[in-house]
C-alpha positions, 0 to 999 in steps of 0.5 A: 509512464516512468514514475507513474503507477497504472492509475496515473499517480506519480510514485514519489507523490504517492510515497509522500502521501503515505508518509503523511498518512503514517507520519511516525517512522518509529511506529511505521512497522507496527502500523503497517502490520496492523493494516496488513492484518486488517486486510488479510482478515477482511479479504479471504485468501482466494481474493488475495490470490486473485489479486496476486497478494502474496502473504507468505515468504518462502512458504512461511507466513509473515511477508510484510508487504504493507510495510514495503509499500509504505516505505516505497522499497518494494517494486510497484505492485498495483493491487498492493497499493490499491489495498493500502490506499483503500485502508489509508484514504478510503479511495483513489479520489480521496487520495488524489485530493491530498496530492499536488495538482500536477501529479 
């Protein structure tokens, strides 16, 4: 399963889809922060804990996990990708339509 995340999508193709959904690298950090804020406002802390979404770093708020997901610089953590996919594409099905057919 090298190169694929649990729901069968190639991680490189997924990162390409992210960069197409948020194409302006200059505003990537700002967009990521807005997405993360929307997610943490919508889902309660208990739900995020169940999904193992850590919203703090060393006990301090401000872990920028959405930024790391969008940049492809963080290890693959499926729940984090699922939240980002939902925010950017609406569903895995919608995401799949924008990926190459062999992904």
